[in-house]
N, C-alpha and C positions, 0 to 999 in steps of 0.2 A: 393138123392135129388138134383135138379138142383140148380146152384148158383143163388143168388139174387143180381143183380147189381143195380136195380132200382125198386122202388115200385110205384104202381098206385092204390090208395085206394079211395073209395067213401067217403072220409073225407077231411077236410080242412088241406092242407099241411102248416105247420107253419114254418119249417126251413129244409134246406138241407145242410148237412155238407159233409166233404170228405168221411165219412163212414156212418154216421147215418142220418136217415130221421125222422122228428118229425111232428106228426099230432095233431091238437086240438081234444080233446075228452071230450066235455061237462064239461069244467072247469078243466080238467086234460090234460095230454099229453100221447100220444102213441109214445114211442121211439123205433125205429126199427134199428137194426144193420145189414147193408148189407154186402155183401162179397167184396165190393170195397177195393182196396188197394192203398195207396198213397206213394210216395217217393219223397224226395226233393221238397215237397209242390206241387206235381203234381199227380193227380189221373190217374192211369194206365188204359189202355183200357181193360185189363183182370182182373178177380177177383181171389180170393183164396178160394177154396171150404171149407165150414164149418167155415170160419173166423168169420162171423157175429154171428154164434151160440156160438162160444167160447167167443167172447167179451161180449155178452149179459149175458151168464150164469156165467162167472167168475166174472163179476161185481155184479150180484145178490148174488153170494156166499159171496163176500167180504162185500157187504152192510149189510148182515145179521150178519156176523162175527164181524163187527166193530160197530154195532149200540149201544153198551154199551159205546163207546167212543164218538160218534158223531151221531146226527140224519142224515138221508139221504132222498132222494126224492122217494125211492121205495114204491109203493103201492102194486103192484102185478106183479109177473112173469107171462108171458103168456106161459104156458106149454101145454095147450090144448085149443081147441075152446070153451069149456065150461067156462074156466077161463076168456076168452075174452068177451063172450056174455053178461055178466052182465054190462059191461062198454059201450056196443054199443048203440048209440042213435037210437030209432025207429026200432029196430030189424035189423040194418045193418049187413050184412054178409061180412066178410073179407076172403081173400084167405088163404089156409092152410099154405102157406110159412111164415106167421107171427109167427107161433108157434115155440118156442125155441129161436127166435132171437129178441123178443120184450118184453117190460115191460111197464106197466102203471105207471106213475110217477106224483108227484105233480108239478105244475107250480112253478117256483122260479125266484126271481130277482137276476140275476147272478152277482157275485163279479168279476170285470173285470181284474182278474190276474190268472196266472198259478202258483200254489203253489208247487214248486219243492223241494223235499228232496233228498239229495245225501248221501249215506252211504259209497260209494266206489268211488275211483278216476278213472273216466273213461269219454270217450266222450269229449265234449267241455270243461269240467272241467279239464281234463288231459292236453289238449292243452294249456289252459290258465295257468295252474300251471307250466308247463315246461317253458313257456315264462317269467312269472312274479312272480312266487311263490305265486300266489293268486288264489282263487276260488270265482267267482262272486265278485271280487274286495276285498275279505277278505283275509288278510295275513295268510298263513299257515306255519306250521313247515317245516324245510328243510328236504330233503332226502326221501320224499314220492315217491313211485314207482307206475307205472301204475297198475290199478286194485286193489291197496291196500285199505284195509278198513281204513276209516278215524278215527281219534281219537274219534270223536263224529259226529253224523249225522248233516249235514248242511242244513239249510233252505235257498234256493236261488231262490226267486220269479222272475217271468218275467211278462211282459205285456201279455195280451190275445188279439192277433191280429186276426181280422176277415179274413184277407188275408195277405200273406207274412209271415215274421219271427217274432216270439215273441222276445222281447228285455229284457235283464237283467235289474232289477231295484234294488236299495239299499233299506234297511229297512226304511230309512227316506223317500224315494220316495214312498214306499208302504203306509206308514202312511199318506202322503199327498194325496194319491190317494183314499184310502178307509177309512181313519180315524184311530187314534191310537188304539182304543179298538178293532175294527174289525181286524186290522193288527195283533195285539197281539193274538187274538183268532185263526186266520187263521194259524199263525206260531205254536202256541201251539198244536192245533189239528192235523196239518199236521205231526209234529214230533211224536206225540203220536200214530197216526195210522200207520205211517211208522215203528216205533219200534215194535208195536204189530205184524204187517205183517212180518217184518224181522225175528222175533223170531219164528213165526208160520212156515214160509217157510223153515227156517233152519232145522226144524224137519221133513221136507218133501223133503230134499235134494236139495233145491233151495235157491240161494242167491238173495235177492232183492237189486240190486246195487243202483238203484235210481228209483224214481217214481214222477208223478205229479198228483195233485188233483185240482178239481174245486169246488168252493163253491157258494152257493146262499142263499138267505133268503126266507124261506117258512113261511108265516104268521108271519113275524118279527123275526123268529128264524134261526140262521145260520145252514146250513146243507151241507153235501156232495152231489154233483149233477154230472150229466153226466156219466162218467165211473169211475171204481175204480180198481186199481191194475190189469190192463189187460196187455197183451203183447204189445199193442199199446201205453200204457201210462207208461210202466215200463221196466226196464232192468233186465231180469231174467237170472241167470247163473246156470249151473249145478255144485253143490258143489263137485262132485266127480272128476271133471277135472279142477277145479279152480286152477290157477297158478298165483301168484303175479309176476309182471314185464312184462306182455304182455297183449295184447287185448284178451278178452274172447268171445267165441261163445255165442250168446244170443238166447233165445227162442222167437224170434220175426222175423221181416222182413229183418234181416241182409243179408240173401242170395240174396234178391232182390236188396238191396243197392249195394252189391258187384258186382252183374252181371251188373247192370246199370252203375256203375263206370267204368267197363272194356269194356262196349259196345261202348264207344265214344259218347254217348248221351250228348247233351249240357245242360241238365236239364231244358229245356224249352218245353212247350207243342207243339205237342203231344208227349207223351212218347211211346217208343217201346213196342211191345207185348212180354211178357216173354216166354222163352222156357218152355216146360212142366216139365222138371226135376227141374227147379227152383220153379215152382208152387207147385209141389209135396213135395219138401223139406220144403217149407214154411208152407204148410198145416200141415205137420208132427210136426213141431216145435210148432205151436199153440196148436194142440191137445195134444201133450205130456205134455206141462206145465199145461194145464187145468187138465188133469188126475192126474198128480203128486200132484198138490196143493190141489185139491178139493176131490180127491178120488171118484169122481162121474162119471157116464156115461153121455156123451154128449147127450142131448135130441135133436132128429131130427124129 
């Protein structure tokens, strides 16, 4: 199947993100995951085959797995054209490429934060800890090592920026932004979903080092929206090669980040085109973690 880098549907386009395109659908939304890839906040000119399929289908998997913890926006996966036809206004016909990479979801009033949970010391948290002994401004015990599991998962929210970088915020700032009760609910549900997914993934040979969630209100009820526990929103490690005290290879776009960092690119648009071996390696990482976590065959 050919890559999908852009959609052009006979529907009203509501929003275009770095990866997803959202269409209005008679009071609902059609959320489509393309094969676009971004790095350092820049969308690359080439895509990653099957990436959109993985993102869409792994999100749907986790939405169903965690609905006992928290409601979510999923109405229907689009696994065939028949599943889509009942949502189409006036008999509108869409191209076959939407199958497997799209879902119909409820509209939601987005909560303007990224709800990040960290179970292991990695990435920007490791950089901060080495410098100041803190994670997201919170003092931690001494002697932690890179990639070590934290004594308990940490909730470290950030702003949700439409462009540029998200910025860390304190729990007090979070309460000021969205209200005390909503902030409490977002933290509680974020930790509960992370802990459930962490334990599930461990039984499938995967460490969920950290992840981020997005929330919104659907008919006045707080729910998980956007994507859930994907390789784009989470740091997944192979438990069989996990070693404390060093950086871990992740089931994500790390090969792309590494190649771009070595390429001399200044991290400003336009980004360079990736070599084929980097594209192939990244595709393999996305599909491997999907297969191991879900036990399902990727629908194409």
